[in-house]
C-alpha positions, 0 to 999 in steps of 0.5 A: 601668090607672091609674097613681099617680106617685110623687115623690122619697121620700128615705128618708121611710118614714113619708111614703111610707106615709101617702101611699099609704094616702090613695091607698088602698092597703093592705098585703095578702100583704107588699106594699101594692096597690090593685086596678087601680091600680099605683104608679111611682116617679120615682127618689132613694128614698134619701140624706137620709131616716130610713128608707132600707132600710124605703123601699127594701124597701117598694118592692121588695116592691111591684114583686116583686109587681107593684103597682109600677114604679120609674125609677132616681134620680141618687141611685141613680146616684150611688150606684152609681158610689160602689160602683164601682171604675174598671177595670182596678182602681185602688183609685178609685171612679168616683164619688169619696169627696169630703167632699161626696159622703160627706154626700149618702150619708151616710143610705144609707151608716149604714144598709147598713155600706159594703161590707157584704153588705147594702149590695152587695145594694142596689147590685145591685138599683138597677142593676135600675131603668131609666133612664126607663120608657115605660109604656101611655099615658105616660113616667117619667125622673127628671130630663129627657126629652130626645128626643137623649139618650134616643135616645143611650142607646137605642143603648148600654143593656141591655134594659129601658133598663137600665145596662150595665157599659161604659155605668156606665163610660163615663157616668162619663167626661166627654167621652163622648157617654154622660156627657152623656146621662146627666146629662141624663137623670138629672139635668137639662138644662144650659145654658152661660152666656154667656162669662165669666159663671159663679157659686158654687153652695149647694157653693161650686163655680164653675158656668159652666152652669145648670140650666133649665127644659126644659119651657119651649122658645121663651123667651130669657131667663135669668130665665125658664128657670134653676132656682135664679134666687133666688140672687143671683148667677143673679139677677143675670143674669136679663136674659141671653139663652139660644138657645131652640134649646137647649130641647127642650120637650115636646109629644109625644102621652103626658104625662112625669112626673119629679122631682128638682127640689125643687119648693115650693108647690101641686102643678101642672102644669109644661105640659098634657104635663109633671108634676113630682112632687117637692116637697121631700118630703127637705127638710120638704115633702110627698110628692107623687103624680100619680093618672093614669087616662088623660088626655092633658092634665094637671090639677092636680086629680089630685095627692095629697099626704102628710106636710106 
């Protein structure tokens, strides 16, 4: 089987259709298909873009037709938390309805209308998306393949790596191991800054930890590992040490594909075994795919893009 691993769509339906055409897919019997190929979406189908329902319906139809798989992204996970009340019912959602979070979800909410039948149906569909995929010869996860987090979740998730009601609640409860595990798998690995060090992110929130390139084991400087190091406050801390034991890396037999990281520039693997396929389609960049044909070592020539 050949797999075409597609990056974060974020409601960019036009870019998705253009990419599928470039990959050789066409609409037959109500779904996009290509003989001998399966599309694999790394999550973050929603939010930001102008084609929320078009994107969702296209991907759902492909999955139902057997021409695609999809993993859950943090935006689908966040949408579930936004729409789910704490138990016992307190009137409070698992994900707070702050103004900042409202902006994050606005494109999706505007198309489905909050609390409508359509909204509830898509939330239920999001819960059918696995938190990670293990396919013949490869793995797919939205943000980070961390063995410790994956093993923690294997103990408590449902069949096919699905969120259960209990896991949904526990993963929204800070301090529980399920919270840290889901945050790592769907939002990325973070490491604590040295004592007394912090910075303000783009939302003006103060942070005492930083998201890192988990695929770079052995690095010992913050500047080599931190994502968003171009931030002036972080740049001033680039020389600070990082314990290399906190960076898991990835050296397993099966390549792993992720999204999430808003990459720019020419698509290329992060390591011979790790490739990110998110090249900022939701912020004006192209929608990118990796055309996998069974290779164990990933190469730059297998990327394709559309919608620049």
